[in-house]
C-alpha positions in Angstrom: 135.1 133.2 103.8 135.2 131.6 100.4 137.0 128.5 101.7 134.2 128.1 104.4 131.5 128.3 102.0 133.1 125.7 99.7 133.8 123.5 102.7 130.0 124.0 103.8 128.8 123.0 100.1 131.1 119.9 100.0 129.9 118.7 103.4 126.1 119.3 102.3 126.8 117.5 99.0 128.6 114.5 100.8 125.7 114.2 103.3 123.0 114.4 100.4 124.8 111.7 98.5 125.0 109.4 101.5 121.4 109.9 102.4 120.3 109.0 98.8 122.2 106.0 98.8 120.7 104.8 102.2 117.3 105.3 100.8 118.0 103.2 97.8 119.4 100.5 99.9 116.6 100.6 102.2 114.3 99.9 99.5 115.7 96.8 98.2 116.0 95.7 102.0 112.1 95.5 102.0 112.6 92.6 99.6 115.0 90.6 102.1 112.1 88.1 102.9 112.4 86.7 99.3 115.9 85.3 100.0 115.7 81.5 100.2 114.2 78.5 98.5 110.5 78.3 97.8 108.4 75.4 96.5 105.0 74.5 95.5 104.0 70.8 94.7 100.9 70.2 92.9 99.7 67.2 90.8 100.7 69.1 87.6 104.3 69.3 88.8 106.8 71.3 91.2 107.4 75.1 90.9 110.6 76.3 92.7 112.1 79.8 93.0 115.4 80.1 94.5 116.4 83.7 95.7 119.9 84.8 96.6 121.5 88.3 97.4 124.1 89.2 95.1 125.1 92.5 96.8 123.5 95.3 98.7 121.4 96.3 95.7 120.9 93.2 93.7 119.2 90.0 94.2 118.9 87.0 91.8 116.5 84.2 91.2 115.9 81.0 89.2 112.4 79.7 88.8 111.7 76.3 87.4 108.3 74.3 86.7 109.2 70.6 86.5 106.7 68.0 85.5 108.0 64.5 85.9 111.5 64.8 84.3 110.6 67.6 82.0 111.2 71.4 82.6 108.2 73.1 81.5 109.2 76.6 82.3 112.6 78.2 83.1 113.2 81.7 84.2 116.0 83.8 85.6 115.1 86.9 87.5 117.4 89.9 88.6 115.7 92.3 91.4 117.8 95.5 91.3 117.8 98.8 92.7 118.0 101.1 89.5 118.3 104.7 90.7 115.4 105.0 93.1 113.3 102.3 91.5 113.3 98.7 92.3 113.3 96.8 89.1 112.2 93.1 88.4 113.9 91.9 85.2 112.7 88.4 84.0 114.3 86.4 81.3 112.0 83.4 80.2 113.9 80.7 78.3 112.2 80.3 74.8 110.2 83.7 75.1 110.9 87.2 73.8 114.1 86.0 71.8 115.6 85.1 75.3 115.9 88.8 76.1 114.8 90.3 79.5 111.6 92.0 80.2 111.7 94.9 82.8 109.0 95.5 85.4 109.5 98.7 87.5 108.2 98.6 91.0 104.9 100.5 91.7 104.8 99.5 95.4 107.2 98.0 97.9 106.2 97.2 101.5 107.5 94.8 104.1 104.8 92.3 103.2 104.3 92.9 99.4 106.2 93.9 96.2 104.5 95.0 93.1 105.9 95.3 89.6 104.2 96.4 86.4 104.8 96.8 82.8 101.6 97.8 81.0 103.4 97.4 77.4 104.2 93.6 78.1 102.0 91.1 76.4 101.4 89.1 79.6 101.6 89.3 82.3 101.6 93.1 82.9 101.7 92.9 86.7 103.7 90.5 89.0 103.0 90.7 92.8 104.9 88.9 95.6 103.1 88.7 99.0 104.6 87.5 102.1 102.4 85.2 104.0 102.2 83.4 107.4 104.0 80.3 108.2 107.0 80.9 105.7 104.8 81.1 102.7 105.0 83.4 99.7 102.4 84.0 97.1 103.6 85.0 93.6 100.8 86.3 91.4 101.0 87.3 87.6 98.0 89.2 86.2 96.9 91.4 83.1 95.1 90.9 80.0 95.6 87.8 78.0 94.1 87.6 74.7 92.0 90.6 75.5 90.6 89.2 78.6 91.5 89.7 82.2 93.5 86.7 83.6 95.6 86.0 86.7 97.4 83.0 88.2 98.5 82.7 91.8 101.3 80.3 93.1 101.5 79.8 96.7 105.0 78.5 97.7 106.5 77.4 101.0 110.1 78.1 102.2 112.2 75.1 102.2 
């Protein structure tokens, strides 16, 4: 009898672990549409974000804003499943002593990902929205110098 109870407990534990792992991997799968090379060209310069899948739970990206021959902004991004939370980790060259800033997800759907860190100076919120015709809108928002501020960047998949 004891052996049967032990066996049942082990099976339940195994199945529970399998189910949790599946939930976690399903969460980052909602971000699969980010994978690829995105670009926005304006008279001010060219913004690019290049996303790749590192493994089942981690994506990485590099983002650049280039004006003429000068790189005005450079950022590396890790999107990772940490526990049951999807976390956006941004490292901007020349900011925050080149240390990463973490933005946990507050909403994930097949069309939109929202990440927030109310303690960060600016932005406090980062939103990625999947659009029609291979477009993506990245929006940063929050309070900047005590006033509400937001910027949208519409990019096309290349």
